[in-house]
N, C-alpha and C positions, 0 to 999 in steps of 0.2 A: 438756612432759614435766612431769607433776604433781609437787607440793612432796612431799618426801620425809620424813618426820619420825620418825626415829629415833637413838639414842644411836649415838654414834662407836664403841664398843666392841662391837656386836651381833654374835654370831657366825651366821655366815650357812651355809645348806646349800648343798653342792656343786652348781652347774648347768652344763649344757654349752653349747656353742658355740650361737649365737643365741639364746639365753634371756636375759631380764634377770634380774638377782639380786632375788629378792623382799627386801623388809625392808632396802633397800641403807643403809650408812650414809654420811651425807653427810662432808664435807671438815669440818676443824676449825671450830667455831663457827658452821656452816651449819646451817639447818634446812629449807632447800629448794635447787632446783636453782639454783647461781651464777651470775651473768651473765659475760660475757666477760672484765670488769675483774676479776672476782673471781678467776677462773680464772687469770688472767695474775699476778695478785698472788701466789697460791698456787705457782705455778711458779716465779716469782721469788723468792721466800721463801728465808732461809738455813736455814730448818727442813726437815731430810730427809722428815719426815712429811708435811709441808705441800707439798712437792713433788711426792711421789707422788700425794697426794690431789689435786692439780692435774692431773696427767696421768689419773688415774682419771676425773675431772669432763670433762676433754677427750673422752675415749673415750664417756662415757655420756650426756653431751650433744651429743656431734658438733659441739662447737665449733672452729671455722676459723681459720687463723692464727696456731696457737700453735706451729708447727714449729720457728722459729728458737728458741725455748726450749725446746722437746723437745729439739731438737738439742744445746744446750749443757748440759743437763741429763745427757743418754746420756753426752756427752764426759766429763763430770766425775765422773761415778760409775760407769761401767762396769767399772772397775779396782779397785773400793772392796771390801773385806774384810768390812764389816758387813752384818748382816741389812737395816738401812735404806738402805745404798747398791744391795741387792740389789732391793729394794721399789722404789726410784725406776727402776732399770732395766728392769725388770720391767712397771712400769705404763707409762713411755715406751714400750718397744717395743710393748705392746697398745694405745698410742693410736695409733700409727703404722698397727698392722694393721688396727684398728677404723675407722680415718678414709678419707678418700680425697684427703687432701692431698699434698704434696710428701714425698718419701723421704728417709730419711738419706742422706748422702753416700757413695759406694761404699768408700772407705777408712775412714769410721769402721764400716759394717757388717763390712768383714773384720777388722778390730780387736776387734769385739764377740763375732765368730764363736765363737771358743772358749768364751766363757761361754755362750751361748745359742745354739746351732746351728740349733734348729727356727726361732724367730721370725727369724733373720737369712736363712734360705733362704727363708721365705715372702716376704720384702720382697724379696730377690734375684729372686724369679719375678715380680714387679711392675714391675720395671726393663724399658725396652726392651733389646734387645741393644747392646753397643756394646763398643768393645775393653777400655774401663775393666772393664766387669763381667766379660767372659769372663776377661780376666787374672786379676783376683780368684779367681774360681770354679777356674781350672786352677791356682793356687796352694794353693788349701783342696784340691783333689780328693784329692792325695796323703795329705793329713794324716789322711784318712779310711780309708786303707786297712789292713784288719785291726783297725778298731775298731768295737765294739759291735755291732749287728744289721747294719749297713751301710746302713740306711736313709737315713743322711745322703749318702754315697757315691752312692746312686742318685738321690737328688733333683737332687744338682748335674750327674751323667752327664745326666739328662734335659734339666735347663736347658742344659748346653753342646751336647748334640744336638740341641734345638730351635733354638739360635742358630748350629748348623754352625761353630762356634767353631773359629778356625784354632788348631792345636795341640792340639785332642782326641785327635784320631787318633794323634798320636805319644805322647801321654800312656798311651792304650789298649795301645799295642805296646809300651810299656816294660817290662812282664814278663809273657812268654808262657810257659807251660808246657805242654808235653804229653806225657800218659802213653799210653806204648804197654804195653797187655796182650796178652802174647804166652802161649799155650796151646801147649804142645809136646806132642805127639803120635804115636801109632803111625801108620804110614801106612795109609791107607785107613780109618782110625777118627776122622779129625778132625771130620767131620760130626756125630759124636755129642757135640763138646765144645761146653758151654754156655759163651759169652763173654760173657753180662751181668753188669755188676759194678754194683749200686747203691751211689752214693756215699751216706754216713751225712752226715746233717746234724742238728745239736742246737743248741738256744738255751737258755742258762742265765742266771742272774742275778736282780736283783731290781729294779724299777724305782721301788719306794716308799720313803719317807722317812718320818722322823718329822716332824710340823709342829710346829715350835716356837712359843711366844706371841712375837709382835711387836707388843706393844699400841699401838695409835694408828693402824695402816696399815689403807690400805682392803682390800677382798675381793680375793685375791690371783689374776691371771689365770695359767694354768697351760697350757702350749703342747706338744704331742708329734707328732711324724711317724708316718706308719704306711703301709705299702702299702697299695693300693688293689686288693683282689682280685676278679675277675670271678664266680668261684663262690661262690654264695650259702652253699653248705655250711660256708665258711671263716669262723668267726664273727671280727668284728672291730667295733672302735668305729665310729660313725657319724663321717664325716669330710668337710670341704671339700679340693676338689682343690688342690694345690700346682702339680704340674706332670704332665703326661701322657709316658708313653715305653714303653721295655721293661718297666720296673718303674715304674708310676704311683704318686705318692707324695701323699698328702692330710695334712691336719693335725687334731688333734682339738683343742680349746678347752673347759676347764672353768674355773671359777671356785671358788676355796678361800674359806674363812672368813675375815672381817676379822679382823685381830688376830692373825694366824698367818703362818708360813712355809710355802712348797708342800710339799705331801705327796707330790710324784712328781717324778723325775727330768725336765728338760726337754730330755733327749739319749736316743739308744740306748746312750751311752757306758759305763754300768752294767752292760751285758748281754754275754754272751762266745758267740761265735756259731763254728760248726764246720760246714762248713769256712768259713773266714774269706774277708770280703768285699773286694774282688770277686775272683772265682775268674777262670781263664782263660775260662771258659766265658761269664762275665758281660762281660768284655772282647770277646771276640767276638761276643756278643751285639749290643752297642752300635756295633761296626764294620759288621755285617751293616745295622742300621739306618741308619748315616750314608750307606753306600755302596750303589750300585746293582746290586753284584753280589753272589753268595752268598760265604761263606766256605770258601777252600780247606781249611782245616786245621780240627780239632776238639779239644776239650778231653782227648778219652779215644779213643783209637782201638785197634781189636782185631784181632789176626792169631793163624791157626794156621799151626804150623810143622812138618809132619810130619818126623818124627826119621830124618835121611839121614847123621848124622854131624856131629862138630862145627865141619868146615870150613861146611859148608850151613848149619848153626845160625848161625854169626858171620856169614855174608854175609847172611843174610836179616835179621838186626838192623841190619846196617849200611845195606841196601838202604832199609829202614824209615827210620832216623835221614836219610838224604841225602834221601828223599822229601820229608820233612817239612820240612829246610830249604829245599828248592827250592821248595815250596807256599808257604813263610813268606815268601821272595823273591819269589815272585809276586803274592802279596797288597799287600806293600809298593810294588812297581811298578805295580800298578793303582791304590793309593791315591794314589800320586804322579801318574800321568796323569790323575787326577778331580781335582786340586787339592785334596786333603784332607791331603797331605803335601807338603812343601817339599823341594826338592832337600837343603838341609842337614839337616831332620829325617828324610827317607829315609836318608841316608848314617849317621846316627849311631843308627838303629832296632838294638837289640842280637839277637843269634839268639836264637831259642827256647831254652829249656832242655827238654830231652828226657830222660824217666825211663822206665825200662822194668821192668815187672813180669812176672815170669814164673811161670807155672803148668805146673807137670810133671804130666801125667795119662796119662806112658805106662805099658803094663804093667810094663816092666822099667826101673828108675829108674838107669840110670849116671848118673856125676856129669857135669853140665852145664859147658861152658868158662865162665872168667869173663869178661864182657861189660862189667864197671865201667869200665873204663878205654879203651873202644874207640870 
Protein backbone atom coordinates (compact mmCIF):
# COMPACT_ATOMS: atom_id res chain seq x y z
CA UNK A 1 0.00 0.00 0.00
CA UNK A 2 1.26 3.47 -0.84
CA UNK A 3 2.17 5.83 1.95
CA UNK A 4 -0.67 8.09 3.00
CA UNK A 5 0.22 11.61 3.97
CA UNK A 6 -2.64 13.57 5.45
CA UNK A 7 -3.55 15.15 8.78
CA UNK A 8 -5.29 13.07 11.42
CA UNK A 9 -8.37 15.24 11.59
CA UNK A 10 -9.09 15.28 7.87
CA UNK A 11 -12.80 15.04 7.11
CA UNK A 12 -13.49 12.30 4.57
CA UNK A 13 -16.28 11.93 2.06
CA UNK A 14 -18.61 8.97 2.63
CA UNK A 15 -17.75 5.94 0.51
CA UNK A 16 -19.52 2.67 -0.12
CA UNK A 17 -18.45 -0.89 0.60
CA UNK A 18 -15.59 -2.07 -1.50
CA UNK A 19 -14.14 1.42 -1.99
CA UNK A 20 -11.02 2.64 -0.23
CA UNK A 21 -11.43 6.03 1.48
CA UNK A 22 -9.65 8.77 -0.38
CA UNK A 23 -7.13 10.86 1.57
CA UNK A 24 -7.53 8.52 4.53
CA UNK A 25 -6.12 9.74 7.82
CA UNK A 26 -3.32 7.66 9.34
CA UNK A 27 -3.16 6.70 12.97
CA UNK A 28 -1.66 8.94 15.61
CA UNK A 29 1.82 10.18 14.74
CA UNK A 30 1.99 7.94 11.63
CA UNK A 31 2.59 9.33 8.16
CA UNK A 32 2.63 6.05 6.26
CA UNK A 33 1.20 2.57 6.41
CA UNK A 34 2.40 1.19 9.76
CA UNK A 35 4.25 -2.06 10.28
CA UNK A 36 2.54 -4.95 12.09
CA UNK A 37 4.58 -4.06 15.20
CA UNK A 38 3.27 -0.48 15.09
CA UNK A 39 -0.33 -1.68 14.67
CA UNK A 40 0.14 -4.05 17.58
CA UNK A 41 1.38 -1.15 19.69
CA UNK A 42 -1.72 0.87 18.78
CA UNK A 43 -4.03 -2.00 19.71
CA UNK A 44 -2.22 -2.50 23.02
CA UNK A 45 -2.28 1.20 23.89
CA UNK A 46 -4.27 2.49 26.87
CA UNK A 47 -5.51 5.33 24.66
CA UNK A 48 -8.90 4.52 23.11
CA UNK A 49 -8.23 6.58 19.99
CA UNK A 50 -5.06 4.58 19.39
CA UNK A 51 -6.96 1.32 19.83
CA UNK A 52 -9.50 2.48 17.24
CA UNK A 53 -6.73 3.44 14.81
CA UNK A 54 -5.06 0.08 15.41
CA UNK A 55 -8.23 -1.74 14.36
CA UNK A 56 -8.66 0.63 11.40
CA UNK A 57 -5.15 -0.08 10.16
CA UNK A 58 -5.66 -3.81 10.71
CA UNK A 59 -8.54 -3.65 8.24
CA UNK A 60 -6.99 -1.19 5.78
CA UNK A 61 -3.59 -2.90 5.55
CA UNK A 62 -5.00 -6.44 5.94
CA UNK A 63 -2.61 -7.13 8.80
CA UNK A 64 -2.92 -10.68 10.12
CA UNK A 65 -2.41 -12.15 13.57
CA UNK A 66 -4.10 -9.33 15.49
CA UNK A 67 -7.22 -11.32 16.44
CA UNK A 68 -6.28 -11.85 20.14
CA UNK A 69 -5.87 -8.08 20.60
CA UNK A 70 -9.03 -7.35 18.62
CA UNK A 71 -10.93 -9.77 20.83
CA UNK A 72 -9.60 -8.21 24.02
CA UNK A 73 -10.50 -4.71 22.87
CA UNK A 74 -13.98 -5.82 21.86
CA UNK A 75 -14.49 -7.49 25.25
CA UNK A 76 -13.28 -4.38 27.06
CA UNK A 77 -15.34 -1.81 25.18
CA UNK A 78 -18.56 -3.25 23.74
CA UNK A 79 -20.42 -2.26 26.92
CA UNK A 80 -18.83 1.18 27.09
CA UNK A 81 -21.04 4.23 27.06
CA UNK A 82 -18.74 6.82 25.51
CA UNK A 83 -18.25 7.67 21.85
CA UNK A 84 -14.66 6.48 22.10
CA UNK A 85 -15.82 3.08 23.40
CA UNK A 86 -18.13 2.89 20.38
CA UNK A 87 -15.27 3.88 18.08
CA UNK A 88 -13.18 0.99 19.38
CA UNK A 89 -16.12 -1.41 19.11
CA UNK A 90 -17.08 -0.43 15.55
CA UNK A 91 -13.52 -0.32 14.22
CA UNK A 92 -12.82 -3.71 15.80
CA UNK A 93 -15.92 -5.32 14.30
CA UNK A 94 -15.01 -3.82 10.93
CA UNK A 95 -11.52 -5.29 11.19
CA UNK A 96 -13.02 -8.73 11.77
CA UNK A 97 -15.41 -8.34 8.82
CA UNK A 98 -12.80 -6.99 6.42
CA UNK A 99 -10.20 -9.65 7.24
CA UNK A 100 -10.14 -13.40 6.70
CA UNK A 101 -8.70 -14.31 10.10
CA UNK A 102 -10.32 -16.11 13.00
CA UNK A 103 -13.68 -14.86 14.29
CA UNK A 104 -14.68 -13.76 17.79
CA UNK A 105 -16.06 -16.42 20.17
CA UNK A 106 -19.77 -17.20 19.86
CA UNK A 107 -20.55 -15.99 23.39
CA UNK A 108 -18.83 -12.66 22.74
CA UNK A 109 -20.77 -12.12 19.52
CA UNK A 110 -24.01 -12.92 21.30
CA UNK A 111 -23.15 -10.36 23.99
CA UNK A 112 -22.29 -7.71 21.38
CA UNK A 113 -25.48 -8.36 19.38
CA UNK A 114 -27.78 -5.88 21.19
CA UNK A 115 -25.33 -3.08 20.48
CA UNK A 116 -24.44 -3.97 16.87
CA UNK A 117 -26.83 -6.54 15.35
CA UNK A 118 -25.78 -5.92 11.74
CA UNK A 119 -22.07 -6.57 12.26
CA UNK A 120 -22.78 -9.49 14.60
CA UNK A 121 -25.00 -11.27 12.08
CA UNK A 122 -22.46 -10.76 9.30
CA UNK A 123 -19.89 -12.51 11.47
CA UNK A 124 -22.33 -15.25 12.52
CA UNK A 125 -22.97 -15.92 8.82
CA UNK A 126 -19.28 -16.76 8.37
CA UNK A 127 -19.27 -19.39 11.10
CA UNK A 128 -19.74 -23.06 10.34
CA UNK A 129 -22.96 -24.57 11.71
CA UNK A 130 -22.46 -25.86 15.24
CA UNK A 131 -24.59 -26.44 18.34
CA UNK A 132 -23.16 -23.32 19.98
CA UNK A 133 -23.89 -21.09 16.98
CA UNK A 134 -27.42 -22.46 16.60
CA UNK A 135 -28.09 -22.10 20.33
CA UNK A 136 -27.04 -18.45 20.25
CA UNK A 137 -29.17 -17.70 17.18
CA UNK A 138 -32.21 -19.51 18.62
CA UNK A 139 -31.90 -17.46 21.82
CA UNK A 140 -31.55 -14.19 19.90
CA UNK A 141 -34.35 -14.89 17.39
CA UNK A 142 -37.30 -14.19 19.75
CA UNK A 143 -35.71 -10.90 20.83
CA UNK A 144 -36.30 -9.54 17.31
CA UNK A 145 -40.02 -10.32 17.16
CA UNK A 146 -42.01 -7.16 16.60
CA UNK A 147 -38.94 -4.90 16.52
CA UNK A 148 -37.88 -2.65 13.66
CA UNK A 149 -38.34 -3.68 10.04
CA UNK A 150 -37.74 -7.37 10.76
CA UNK A 151 -34.52 -7.57 8.74
CA UNK A 152 -32.55 -8.97 11.68
CA UNK A 153 -35.23 -11.65 12.31
CA UNK A 154 -35.12 -12.68 8.64
CA UNK A 155 -31.32 -12.90 8.69
CA UNK A 156 -31.29 -15.17 11.74
CA UNK A 157 -34.14 -17.28 10.37
CA UNK A 158 -32.23 -17.71 7.09
CA UNK A 159 -29.12 -18.84 8.99
CA UNK A 160 -31.07 -21.31 11.13
CA UNK A 161 -32.80 -22.61 8.02
CA UNK A 162 -29.47 -23.10 6.24
CA UNK A 163 -28.17 -24.96 9.32
CA UNK A 164 -31.40 -26.98 9.65
CA UNK A 165 -30.98 -26.22 13.33
CA UNK A 166 -32.72 -28.41 15.86
CA UNK A 167 -35.21 -26.23 17.70
CA UNK A 168 -35.89 -23.89 14.79
CA UNK A 169 -39.20 -25.54 13.84
CA UNK A 170 -40.37 -25.37 17.47
CA UNK A 171 -39.51 -21.68 17.58
CA UNK A 172 -41.51 -21.03 14.41
CA UNK A 173 -44.54 -22.90 15.79
CA UNK A 174 -44.49 -20.97 19.04
CA UNK A 175 -47.01 -18.36 17.90
CA UNK A 176 -49.28 -19.26 15.00
CA UNK A 177 -52.39 -17.16 14.41
CA UNK A 178 -54.94 -17.94 11.71
CA UNK A 179 -57.61 -15.42 10.75
CA UNK A 180 -60.77 -16.76 9.20
CA UNK A 181 -62.57 -14.21 7.05
CA UNK A 182 -66.24 -15.16 6.81
CA UNK A 183 -68.68 -13.61 4.40
CA UNK A 184 -72.31 -14.18 5.41
CA UNK A 185 -74.41 -13.98 2.27
CA UNK A 186 -77.88 -14.67 0.91
CA UNK A 187 -78.30 -18.24 -0.39
CA UNK A 188 -77.54 -18.32 -4.11
CA UNK A 189 -75.63 -15.00 -4.04
CA UNK A 190 -72.41 -16.10 -2.31
CA UNK A 191 -70.51 -16.40 -5.58
CA UNK A 192 -70.86 -12.63 -5.98
CA UNK A 193 -69.06 -11.98 -2.71
CA UNK A 194 -65.49 -10.76 -2.98
CA UNK A 195 -63.27 -12.41 -0.40
CA UNK A 196 -59.90 -10.88 -1.25
CA UNK A 197 -58.59 -8.74 1.56
CA UNK A 198 -55.23 -7.09 1.15
CA UNK A 199 -53.11 -6.77 4.25
CA UNK A 200 -51.85 -3.25 4.78
CA UNK A 201 -48.15 -2.79 5.37
CA UNK A 202 -46.39 0.36 6.33
CA UNK A 203 -42.87 1.23 7.35
CA UNK A 204 -42.16 4.32 9.36
CA UNK A 205 -39.37 5.80 11.40
CA UNK A 206 -36.02 7.33 10.73
CA UNK A 207 -32.66 5.67 10.29
CA UNK A 208 -30.49 8.78 10.20
CA UNK A 209 -28.62 10.32 13.11
CA UNK A 210 -26.80 13.57 13.69
CA UNK A 211 -23.06 13.00 13.24
CA UNK A 212 -21.33 14.39 16.30
CA UNK A 213 -17.65 15.38 16.49
CA UNK A 214 -15.37 12.74 18.03
CA UNK A 215 -11.98 14.36 17.37
CA UNK A 216 -9.04 12.14 16.56
CA UNK A 217 -10.98 9.02 15.55
CA UNK A 218 -10.60 7.15 12.24
CA UNK A 219 -13.13 7.18 9.38
CA UNK A 220 -16.18 5.44 10.86
CA UNK A 221 -17.49 2.24 9.18
CA UNK A 222 -21.29 1.95 9.15
CA UNK A 223 -23.12 -1.32 8.47
CA UNK A 224 -26.80 -1.85 7.72
CA UNK A 225 -28.73 -4.97 6.71
CA UNK A 226 -31.39 -4.98 4.02
CA UNK A 227 -33.52 -7.46 2.09
CA UNK A 228 -32.24 -8.36 -1.35
CA UNK A 229 -35.07 -7.90 -3.82
CA UNK A 230 -35.06 -9.83 -7.09
CA UNK A 231 -37.38 -7.26 -8.65
CA UNK A 232 -35.17 -4.59 -10.28
CA UNK A 233 -38.06 -2.14 -10.03
CA UNK A 234 -37.66 -2.05 -6.23
CA UNK A 235 -34.94 0.48 -5.37
CA UNK A 236 -32.30 -0.59 -2.86
CA UNK A 237 -28.70 0.09 -1.97
CA UNK A 238 -25.98 -2.06 -3.44
CA UNK A 239 -25.27 -4.83 -0.98
CA UNK A 240 -23.11 -7.84 -0.24
CA UNK A 241 -25.00 -11.07 0.40
CA UNK A 242 -25.10 -12.21 4.02
CA UNK A 243 -27.42 -15.22 3.73
CA UNK A 244 -29.93 -16.55 1.20
CA UNK A 245 -33.35 -17.83 2.15
CA UNK A 246 -37.07 -17.09 1.79
CA UNK A 247 -36.12 -13.45 2.47
CA UNK A 248 -32.47 -13.12 1.45
CA UNK A 249 -30.45 -10.53 3.36
CA UNK A 250 -27.43 -8.46 2.33
CA UNK A 251 -25.40 -5.76 4.01
CA UNK A 252 -24.35 -2.29 2.94
CA UNK A 253 -21.12 -0.79 4.24
CA UNK A 254 -20.22 2.84 4.00
CA UNK A 255 -17.51 4.88 5.64
CA UNK A 256 -18.24 8.13 7.42
CA UNK A 257 -15.94 11.06 8.01
CA UNK A 258 -12.92 10.85 10.30
CA UNK A 259 -13.52 12.56 13.61
CA UNK A 260 -17.30 12.10 13.57
CA UNK A 261 -19.74 9.58 15.01
CA UNK A 262 -21.97 7.54 12.63
CA UNK A 263 -24.75 9.40 10.84
CA UNK A 264 -26.95 6.32 10.56
CA UNK A 265 -28.46 3.69 12.86
CA UNK A 266 -26.67 0.36 12.51
CA UNK A 267 -29.85 -1.69 12.95
CA UNK A 268 -33.47 -1.50 11.85
CA UNK A 269 -34.62 -0.86 15.42
CA UNK A 270 -35.32 2.80 14.74
CA UNK A 271 -38.06 1.82 12.32
CA UNK A 272 -41.61 0.66 12.93
CA UNK A 273 -43.33 -1.74 10.60
CA UNK A 274 -46.95 -2.89 10.33
CA UNK A 275 -47.66 -5.74 10.31
CA UNK A 276 -44.94 -6.59 12.75
CA UNK A 277 -42.39 -9.25 11.80
CA UNK A 278 -42.62 -12.17 11.93
CA UNK A 279 -46.17 -12.65 10.78
CA UNK A 280 -47.75 -16.10 10.81
CA UNK A 281 -47.15 -16.04 7.06
CA UNK A 282 -43.42 -15.58 7.70
CA UNK A 283 -43.36 -18.48 10.16
CA UNK A 284 -45.22 -20.76 7.74
CA UNK A 285 -42.95 -19.68 4.88
CA UNK A 286 -39.86 -20.81 6.78
CA UNK A 287 -41.56 -24.03 7.92
CA UNK A 288 -42.32 -24.82 4.29
CA UNK A 289 -38.68 -24.18 3.30
CA UNK A 290 -37.49 -26.33 6.21
CA UNK A 291 -39.70 -29.31 5.38
CA UNK A 292 -40.36 -31.39 2.25
CA UNK A 293 -44.12 -30.99 2.41
CA UNK A 294 -46.43 -28.05 1.90
CA UNK A 295 -48.13 -26.11 4.67
CA UNK A 296 -51.59 -27.45 5.54
CA UNK A 297 -52.67 -24.07 6.94
CA UNK A 298 -52.43 -20.46 5.86
CA UNK A 299 -52.28 -17.20 7.73
CA UNK A 300 -55.60 -16.05 6.28
CA UNK A 301 -58.42 -18.31 5.13
CA UNK A 302 -61.68 -17.26 3.49
CA UNK A 303 -65.14 -18.79 3.68
CA UNK A 304 -68.63 -17.92 2.46
CA UNK A 305 -71.59 -18.96 4.62
CA UNK A 306 -75.08 -18.89 3.05
CA UNK A 307 -77.39 -17.61 5.75
CA UNK A 308 -79.70 -20.44 6.81
CA UNK A 309 -80.19 -19.55 10.43
CA UNK A 310 -78.12 -19.06 13.57
CA UNK A 311 -77.50 -22.76 14.26
CA UNK A 312 -76.10 -23.34 10.77
CA UNK A 313 -73.89 -20.24 11.08
CA UNK A 314 -72.45 -21.31 14.46
CA UNK A 315 -71.87 -24.85 13.20
CA UNK A 316 -69.94 -23.55 10.16
CA UNK A 317 -67.68 -21.41 12.34
CA UNK A 318 -67.05 -24.31 14.75
CA UNK A 319 -66.21 -26.64 11.84
CA UNK A 320 -63.68 -24.12 10.59
CA UNK A 321 -62.01 -23.85 13.98
CA UNK A 322 -61.83 -27.62 14.38
CA UNK A 323 -60.48 -28.00 10.85
CA UNK A 324 -57.66 -25.51 11.55
CA UNK A 325 -56.75 -27.26 14.81
CA UNK A 326 -56.65 -30.64 13.07
CA UNK A 327 -54.51 -29.38 10.20
CA UNK A 328 -52.16 -27.74 12.68
CA UNK A 329 -51.88 -31.02 14.59
CA UNK A 330 -51.11 -32.82 11.31
CA UNK A 331 -48.33 -30.30 10.60
CA UNK A 332 -46.78 -30.95 14.02
CA UNK A 333 -46.93 -34.71 13.40
CA UNK A 334 -45.27 -34.34 10.00
CA UNK A 335 -42.47 -32.20 11.45
CA UNK A 336 -41.88 -34.75 14.22
CA UNK A 337 -41.86 -37.62 11.71
CA UNK A 338 -39.26 -35.68 9.69
CA UNK A 339 -37.14 -35.24 12.84
CA UNK A 340 -37.51 -31.48 12.71
CA UNK A 341 -39.32 -31.58 16.07
CA UNK A 342 -38.40 -33.73 19.03
CA UNK A 343 -41.13 -35.56 20.90
CA UNK A 344 -40.76 -33.10 23.78
CA UNK A 345 -41.00 -30.10 21.42
CA UNK A 346 -44.04 -31.58 19.66
CA UNK A 347 -45.82 -32.09 22.97
CA UNK A 348 -45.23 -28.47 24.00
CA UNK A 349 -46.35 -26.79 20.75
CA UNK A 350 -49.30 -24.51 21.63
CA UNK A 351 -52.55 -24.68 19.70
CA UNK A 352 -52.97 -21.98 17.05
CA UNK A 353 -54.79 -18.79 17.87
CA UNK A 354 -57.89 -18.61 15.65
CA UNK A 355 -59.60 -15.29 15.01
CA UNK A 356 -62.84 -14.83 13.12
CA UNK A 357 -63.68 -11.74 11.06
CA UNK A 358 -67.27 -11.45 9.80
CA UNK A 359 -68.49 -9.49 6.77
CA UNK A 360 -72.27 -9.41 6.51
CA UNK A 361 -73.32 -8.91 2.88
CA UNK A 362 -76.90 -10.14 3.20
CA UNK A 363 -79.72 -8.05 1.81
CA UNK A 364 -81.54 -8.11 5.13
CA UNK A 365 -79.06 -7.90 7.96
CA UNK A 366 -80.68 -9.55 10.95
CA UNK A 367 -78.51 -9.79 14.08
CA UNK A 368 -75.80 -12.45 13.88
CA UNK A 369 -75.16 -14.72 16.86
CA UNK A 370 -72.17 -13.99 19.10
CA UNK A 371 -69.33 -16.41 18.33
CA UNK A 372 -66.60 -14.78 20.39
CA UNK A 373 -66.64 -17.36 23.17
CA UNK A 374 -67.26 -20.44 21.05
